FITI-824409 format. One record per residue (C-alpha): x, y, z; residue in one letter. Coordinates in Angstrom, 3 decimals. Each point is the difference from the previous one (the first is absolute). Layout:
<pts>
[pt [X,Y,Z],'a']
...
</pts>
This chain:
<pts>
[pt [0.000,0.000,0.000],'x']
[pt [1.193,3.485,-0.879],'x']
[pt [-1.206,3.028,1.911],'x']
[pt [-0.187,3.650,-1.021],'x']
[pt [0.313,2.774,2.565],'x']
[pt [-0.964,3.437,-1.267],'x']
[pt [1.610,2.699,2.104],'x']
[pt [3.521,-0.039,1.432],'x']
[pt [-0.676,2.034,3.097],'x']
[pt [0.688,-1.430,3.428],'x']
[pt [-3.031,-2.310,0.194],'x']
[pt [0.192,-1.356,-3.546],'x']
[pt [3.697,-0.681,0.455],'x']
[pt [-0.515,-1.668,3.388],'x']
[pt [-2.615,-2.349,-1.441],'x']
[pt [2.229,-0.756,-2.983],'x']
[pt [2.816,-0.903,2.396],'x']
[pt [-2.287,-2.285,2.004],'x']
[pt [-1.186,-1.866,-3.093],'x']
[pt [3.453,-0.224,-1.604],'x']
[pt [1.391,-1.499,3.198],'x']
[pt [-2.788,-2.557,-0.197],'x']
[pt [1.220,-1.000,-3.464],'x']
[pt [-2.360,1.889,-2.307],'x']
[pt [1.287,1.898,-3.015],'x']
[pt [-1.129,3.605,0.463],'x']
[pt [-0.088,2.811,-2.545],'x']
[pt [0.044,3.361,1.810],'x']
[pt [-1.107,3.099,-1.917],'x']
[pt [1.975,3.191,0.588],'x']
[pt [-1.641,3.168,-1.300],'x']
[pt [3.144,2.011,-0.849],'x']
[pt [2.880,-1.229,-2.179],'x']
[pt [2.574,2.117,1.836],'x']
[pt [-1.015,-1.448,3.346],'x']
[pt [0.035,-3.537,-1.402],'x']
[pt [3.663,0.476,-0.880],'x']
[pt [0.771,1.277,3.487],'x']
[pt [-1.662,-3.032,1.613],'x']
[pt [1.744,-2.427,-2.357],'x']
[pt [3.392,1.547,0.782],'x']
[pt [-0.604,-0.055,3.754],'x']
[pt [-1.681,-3.411,0.187],'x']
[pt [-2.584,1.474,2.350],'x']
[pt [-2.915,2.433,-0.053],'x']
[pt [2.029,2.775,1.577],'x']
[pt [-2.744,2.644,0.151],'x']
[pt [-2.661,-2.213,1.573],'x']
[pt [1.681,-3.011,1.663],'x']
[pt [3.668,0.872,0.476],'x']
[pt [2.235,-2.792,1.226],'x']
[pt [-2.247,-2.831,-1.238],'x']
[pt [1.596,-1.963,-2.872],'x']
[pt [-2.259,-1.038,-2.861],'x']
[pt [-0.093,-3.776,-0.605],'x']
[pt [1.103,-1.271,-3.453],'x']
[pt [-3.517,-1.278,-0.805],'x']
[pt [-1.229,3.608,-0.217],'x']
[pt [0.200,1.467,-3.507],'x']
[pt [-0.247,3.782,-0.114],'x']
[pt [-1.476,1.676,-3.070],'x']
[pt [-1.804,3.111,-1.226],'x']
[pt [-1.841,-2.105,-2.602],'x']
[pt [-3.557,-0.289,1.333],'x']
[pt [-0.983,-2.567,-2.620],'x']
[pt [2.832,-2.297,1.126],'x']
[pt [-1.166,0.229,3.606],'x']
[pt [-3.648,-0.742,-0.838],'x']
[pt [-0.151,-2.370,-2.964],'x']
[pt [-0.268,-3.691,0.835],'x']
[pt [0.005,0.449,3.767],'x']
[pt [-2.164,-2.034,2.361],'x']
[pt [0.004,2.638,2.746],'x']
[pt [0.239,3.777,-0.348],'x']
[pt [0.626,2.154,3.049],'x']
[pt [-0.885,3.687,-0.281],'x']
[pt [2.134,1.975,2.410],'x']
[pt [-0.467,3.597,-1.093],'x']
[pt [-1.518,2.959,1.905],'x']
[pt [-3.783,0.064,0.070],'x']
[pt [-0.230,2.977,-2.355],'x']
[pt [1.910,-1.999,-2.653],'x']
[pt [-2.089,-3.193,0.194],'x']
[pt [-2.492,1.019,-2.703],'x']
[pt [2.694,1.012,-2.486],'x']
[pt [2.149,-3.079,0.552],'x']
[pt [-3.052,-2.271,-0.276],'x']
[pt [-0.870,1.490,-3.375],'x']
[pt [3.618,-0.432,-1.102],'x']
[pt [0.298,-3.672,0.898],'x']
[pt [-3.384,-0.876,-1.504],'x']
[pt [1.617,-0.071,-3.453],'x']
[pt [2.726,-2.451,1.036],'x']
[pt [-1.879,-2.553,2.109],'x']
[pt [-0.111,-3.534,-1.341],'x']
[pt [-1.871,-2.861,1.639],'x']
[pt [-1.809,0.541,3.281],'x']
[pt [2.507,1.242,2.575],'x']
[pt [-1.018,0.939,3.522],'x']
[pt [0.556,3.700,0.605],'x']
[pt [0.983,0.906,3.555],'x']
[pt [-0.263,3.609,1.120],'x']
[pt [2.222,1.152,2.864],'x']
[pt [-0.742,3.744,0.094],'x']
[pt [-2.158,1.319,2.852],'x']
[pt [-2.297,2.857,-0.808],'x']
[pt [-3.207,1.299,-1.544],'x']
[pt [-0.296,1.964,-3.219],'x']
[pt [-2.367,2.752,-1.058],'x']
[pt [-1.963,0.556,-3.180],'x']
[pt [-2.013,-2.142,0.710],'x']
[pt [0.901,-1.146,3.516],'x']
[pt [1.204,-3.584,-0.251],'x']
[pt [1.993,-2.627,1.818],'x']
[pt [3.140,-0.999,-1.872],'x']
[pt [-1.208,-3.458,-1.014],'x']
[pt [-2.938,1.750,-1.663],'x']
[pt [2.388,2.374,-1.749],'x']
[pt [1.995,-2.935,-1.383],'x']
[pt [-3.111,-1.811,-1.219],'x']
[pt [-1.417,3.054,-1.756],'x']
[pt [3.305,0.744,-1.738],'x']
[pt [0.493,-3.481,-1.491],'x']
[pt [-2.624,0.132,-2.781],'x']
[pt [1.585,-2.880,-1.947],'x']
[pt [0.598,-2.235,2.994],'x']
[pt [-2.741,0.745,2.544],'x']
[pt [-1.366,-3.526,-0.214],'x']
[pt [3.419,-1.658,-0.305],'x']
[pt [1.970,1.348,2.929],'x']
[pt [-1.144,-0.485,3.583],'x']
[pt [1.138,2.791,2.309],'x']
[pt [1.336,-0.580,3.511],'x']
[pt [1.130,2.427,2.692],'x']
[pt [3.025,-0.299,2.275],'x']
[pt [-0.180,2.045,3.185],'x']
[pt [1.188,-0.024,3.589],'x']
[pt [2.629,1.355,2.398],'x']
[pt [2.813,-0.445,-2.529],'x']
[pt [2.892,2.438,-0.085],'x']
[pt [2.208,-0.789,-2.990],'x']
[pt [3.111,0.869,1.982],'x']
[pt [-0.685,-2.980,2.275],'x']
[pt [-1.422,-2.431,-2.589],'x']
[pt [3.111,0.427,-2.163],'x']
[pt [2.136,-0.986,2.997],'x']
[pt [-2.119,-3.113,0.619],'x']
[pt [-1.292,1.208,3.348],'x']
[pt [-3.085,-2.107,0.921],'x']
[pt [-3.089,1.671,-1.449],'x']
[pt [-3.662,-0.880,-0.580],'x']
[pt [-2.299,1.286,-2.727],'x']
[pt [-3.422,-0.582,-1.579],'x']
[pt [-0.876,-1.094,-3.546],'x']
[pt [-3.598,0.935,-0.765],'x']
[pt [-2.002,-1.041,-3.051],'x']
[pt [-3.574,-0.662,-0.981],'x']
[pt [0.817,-3.578,-0.981],'x']
[pt [1.536,-2.491,2.411],'x']
[pt [2.370,-1.563,-2.559],'x']
[pt [1.435,3.438,-0.860],'x']
[pt [0.764,0.905,3.609],'x']
[pt [1.490,-3.437,0.649],'x']
[pt [2.189,0.131,-3.107],'x']
[pt [1.400,3.372,1.063],'x']
[pt [0.522,-1.454,3.461],'x']
[pt [1.912,-2.976,-1.410],'x']
[pt [2.269,2.131,-2.171],'x']
[pt [0.866,2.674,2.558],'x']
[pt [0.167,-1.981,3.222],'x']
[pt [3.477,-0.706,1.375],'x']
[pt [1.422,-1.001,3.402],'x']
[pt [0.283,3.707,0.873],'x']
[pt [-2.992,1.409,-1.915],'x']
[pt [-3.284,-1.520,1.166],'x']
[pt [-3.021,0.588,-2.253],'x']
[pt [-3.605,-0.344,1.166],'x']
[pt [-3.024,0.012,-2.329],'x']
[pt [-3.155,2.095,0.355],'x']
[pt [-3.084,0.195,-2.273],'x']
[pt [-0.866,3.542,1.158],'x']
[pt [1.722,2.035,-2.715],'x']
[pt [-1.879,3.177,0.937],'x']
[pt [1.030,-0.211,3.641],'x']
[pt [3.622,-0.848,-0.740],'x']
[pt [0.328,2.899,-2.437],'x']
[pt [-1.713,2.509,2.277],'x']
[pt [2.033,-1.059,3.022],'x']
[pt [3.220,0.476,-1.949],'x']
[pt [-1.070,3.380,-1.367],'x']
[pt [-1.726,1.671,2.938],'x']
[pt [2.653,-0.774,2.620],'x']
[pt [2.301,2.461,-1.796],'x']
[pt [-2.297,2.862,1.014],'x']
[pt [0.201,-0.989,3.646],'x']
[pt [3.786,-0.345,-0.323],'x']
[pt [0.244,3.637,-1.108],'x']
[pt [-1.949,0.944,3.123],'x']
[pt [2.228,-2.199,2.158],'x']
[pt [3.151,1.588,-1.369],'x']
[pt [-1.446,3.472,0.536],'x']
[pt [-0.699,-0.783,3.656],'x']
[pt [3.575,-1.214,0.388],'x']
[pt [1.339,3.123,-1.691],'x']
[pt [-2.014,2.170,2.369],'x']
[pt [1.581,-1.741,2.974],'x']
[pt [-3.002,-2.037,1.133],'x']
[pt [0.504,-3.367,1.657],'x']
[pt [-1.082,-3.624,0.061],'x']
[pt [-3.484,0.759,1.323],'x']
[pt [-0.758,2.181,-3.007],'x']
[pt [1.318,-2.502,-2.512],'x']
[pt [-1.916,-2.889,1.588],'x']
[pt [-3.231,1.983,-0.084],'x']
[pt [0.556,1.054,-3.599],'x']
[pt [0.725,-3.551,-1.219],'x']
[pt [-2.977,-1.463,1.840],'x']
[pt [-2.486,2.597,-1.167],'x']
[pt [1.572,-0.044,-3.444],'x']
[pt [-0.740,-3.695,-0.283],'x']
[pt [-3.628,0.751,0.871],'x']
[pt [-0.191,2.444,-2.916],'x']
[pt [1.632,-2.437,-2.421],'x']
[pt [-2.440,-2.735,1.018],'x']
[pt [-3.016,2.308,-0.288],'x']
[pt [0.788,0.992,-3.568],'x']
[pt [0.999,-3.548,-0.903],'x']
[pt [-3.305,-1.434,1.163],'x']
[pt [-1.920,2.742,-1.809],'x']
[pt [1.807,-1.002,-3.204],'x']
[pt [-0.693,-3.709,0.419],'x']
[pt [3.075,-1.230,1.844],'x']
[pt [-0.049,-2.467,2.888],'x']
[pt [0.779,1.498,3.401],'x']
[pt [2.211,-2.966,0.970],'x']
[pt [2.472,0.907,-2.742],'x']
[pt [0.941,3.171,1.873],'x']
[pt [1.001,-2.040,3.045],'x']
[pt [2.588,-1.792,-2.117],'x']
[pt [3.324,0.721,-1.645],'x']
[pt [-1.307,2.455,-2.556],'x']
[pt [-1.982,1.835,2.666],'x']
[pt [1.491,0.387,3.450],'x']
[pt [3.325,-1.572,-1.044],'x']
[pt [0.686,2.418,-2.841],'x']
[pt [-1.426,2.902,1.997],'x']
[pt [2.376,-0.620,2.901],'x']
[pt [3.152,-0.346,-2.068],'x']
[pt [-0.758,2.974,-2.261],'x']
[pt [-0.766,2.268,2.942],'x']
[pt [3.127,-0.912,1.970],'x']
[pt [2.813,-1.082,-2.314],'x']
[pt [3.024,2.071,-1.002],'x']
[pt [-0.465,-1.502,-3.498],'x']
[pt [-3.495,1.492,-0.382],'x']
[pt [-0.228,2.769,-2.596],'x']
[pt [-3.442,1.096,1.183],'x']
[pt [1.109,0.247,3.621],'x']
[pt [2.919,2.098,-1.253],'x']
[pt [-2.360,2.400,-1.758],'x']
[pt [-1.910,0.479,3.242],'x']
[pt [3.203,0.354,2.004],'x']
[pt [1.172,2.824,-2.241],'x']
[pt [-3.428,1.661,0.135],'x']
[pt [0.210,-0.136,3.781],'x']
[pt [3.375,1.727,-0.165],'x']
[pt [-1.396,2.869,-2.051],'x']
[pt [0.767,-1.016,-3.600],'x']
[pt [-2.549,0.481,-2.768],'x']
[pt [-1.373,-2.852,-2.097],'x']
[pt [1.753,1.423,-3.058],'x']
[pt [3.372,0.145,1.762],'x']
[pt [-0.364,-3.549,1.268],'x']
[pt [-0.990,-1.619,-3.299],'x']
[pt [2.730,1.882,-1.885],'x']
[pt [2.609,-1.508,2.307],'x']
[pt [-1.249,-3.606,-0.328],'x']
[pt [1.199,-2.499,-2.586],'x']
[pt [-2.891,-2.421,0.528],'x']
[pt [-3.744,0.626,0.007],'x']
[pt [-2.008,0.396,3.213],'x']
[pt [-3.356,-1.413,-1.117],'x']
[pt [-1.889,1.386,2.991],'x']
[pt [-0.004,3.546,-1.375],'x']
[pt [-2.216,-0.842,-2.981],'x']
[pt [-1.890,-2.693,1.891],'x']
[pt [-1.076,2.560,2.619],'x']
[pt [-1.911,1.926,-2.661],'x']
[pt [-1.565,-3.133,-1.469],'x']
[pt [-1.042,-1.294,3.420],'x']
[pt [-1.435,3.397,0.943],'x']
[pt [-2.227,-0.115,-3.091],'x']
[pt [-0.966,-3.652,0.568],'x']
[pt [-0.955,0.638,3.611],'x']
[pt [-2.519,2.574,-1.154],'x']
[pt [-1.326,-2.158,-2.810],'x']
[pt [-0.633,-2.853,2.455],'x']
[pt [-1.092,2.126,2.965],'x']
[pt [2.836,-1.257,2.224],'x']
[pt [1.374,2.012,2.931],'x']
[pt [3.829,0.204,-0.300],'x']
[pt [1.226,2.891,2.181],'x']
[pt [3.727,-0.851,-0.135],'x']
[pt [-0.127,-0.277,-3.772],'x']
[pt [-1.877,3.318,-0.156],'x']
[pt [2.725,1.747,1.994],'x']
[pt [2.877,-1.521,-1.980],'x']
[pt [-1.737,1.075,-3.212],'x']
[pt [-0.442,3.528,1.366],'x']
[pt [3.680,0.192,0.977],'x']
[pt [1.191,-1.201,-3.417],'x']
[pt [-2.477,1.799,-2.256],'x']
[pt [-1.504,2.911,1.922],'x']
[pt [2.952,1.279,2.017],'x']
[pt [-1.464,-0.843,3.388],'x']
[pt [2.457,0.451,2.871],'x']
[pt [0.967,-3.165,1.846],'x']
[pt [-0.917,1.398,3.425],'x']
[pt [-3.468,0.841,-1.312],'x']
[pt [-0.411,-3.522,-1.402],'x']
[pt [0.950,-1.558,3.338],'x']
[pt [-2.410,2.286,1.831],'x']
[pt [-2.799,-0.912,-2.410],'x']
[pt [0.540,-3.700,0.647],'x']
[pt [0.284,0.257,3.774],'x']
[pt [-2.997,2.303,0.494],'x']
[pt [-2.553,-1.684,-2.225],'x']
[pt [-3.394,-0.885,1.470],'x']
[pt [0.039,-2.744,2.639],'x']
[pt [-0.712,-3.535,-1.230],'x']
[pt [0.281,-3.682,0.855],'x']
[pt [3.205,-1.806,-0.882],'x']
[pt [-1.667,-2.965,-1.727],'x']
[pt [-3.133,0.799,-1.940],'x']
[pt [-1.829,-3.303,0.523],'x']
[pt [0.750,-0.040,3.754],'x']
[pt [-1.659,3.280,0.975],'x']
[pt [-1.806,0.438,3.318],'x']
[pt [-3.736,-0.580,-0.283],'x']
</pts>
């Protein structure tokens, strides 16, 4: 079996390394010719995973057709805003019926869609040929590439698809679980980035463990509310792609979204922060999408509202904190209210 990985950022490269070490031949697509030459000369992805040698079973190329044609498994590892374009591009080169696995975590506007929906709608030639799966969980590429024990979730609408992805990706240090709740897995992976921005902001403002614990707990409530309103199963958000991914993204030094919040808390503007970052913090765009979705579905998401206002309306962080702390009194758990 040959595998194509589209996107040579940190996560695409980490997955390519995992599969190559398992014995699979992997074609890894690099977007820029000049960077391909740099990586080939160094023997490692120096901008995204410095110090991690690339196994010989990984073939680097800028030829998208070579990466796609004849493959049994295609992994899309590009930022969420690029998923539609790359899906349209690979549609011309697909042969057979490969499984397409999306690894990006986000929501896109115009119209508002989950990323598996974006892929499906941008494969006009292969919509009925290519099943789409989602890979999500508390998975920092920096640790996966170093074979640090990690668990993740493969979600798909069909059992055989999820299990095939599980079989291909699972290794002694990378444990893969299956889940049929694609909506829940995608929303958990996307919405936790909003809470991570809030968590980083609290840290940047000098708040402590109490604040972070409250934010994560109430953030999970918001994620679950919107997920259920959109057809997801509540149990999914108690798993790896829910509380697991939320915890790691809100606390880890590897988290780009936590970093955005941290810099906001230290007085930097969104424009300054994004200009200084090499990789994409998906939570910035997801905050806007989730804000719109919460209103479409009539779901109360106060933390998301405040993060949106900070990012898009210039709200001061102290004002956002005050708004959250001084909202109307309520019960903690909605279905356990006093009678």
